[in-house]
C-alpha positions, 0 to 999 in steps of 0.5 A: 500500500503506497504511503498516504503522501504518495497517494495524495500526490498521485491524486493531486497529479490527477485532478490538476490534469483534469483541472488543467484540461477543463479550466485552463483550456477555456475559462482563464485562457481567454486573452492569450496576448498575456500570461495569467497569474495564478496565486497559490494560497497555502492555508496549511498550519505547516507553511512551505514545509508542511504536507499541504505546501508539498501537495501545492508545489506538485500544482505549481509544477503542472502550471509552470509554464502555462502561468506565472505563479505567485505564493501566499503562505498564510502562516508567514505572509501575516499583513493583511494588505500584502495578503490582498495585493496579492490577490488583486495581481492574480487571475485565478486562485489554487487554495490549499488547507489541511483538514482540522476536525472537519474544516479548514485551518485557522489560517485560511478561515482567518483569511476569508474572514478578512477578505469578507469585506472585498466581496464584489469589489475589483479584487476578485 
């Protein structure tokens, strides 16, 4: 039986291949004259070196070359305006978090609560 991380890695690869064929092929790439920017938001409590960070690096590997990639590790990027600036520059998002008591991480919950006031704005 494969290790849990190997299983998650293979599962993420399959999901990214499906996402790449359907989502990237049409919705995001309307204007092909410019490279679109994807913001990878890591809401994992382990930060860049945790399991969520490791899975998200697989996503980055599959998307690099097709998109400009930026990262927001919620554990280390604590300034709200800095987070919002990253969001404003993005054409799309990949959000990753671990599961804690059947919910997302406190870092991601905090970020979503902070972003509530921006709903319907040019940021999104």
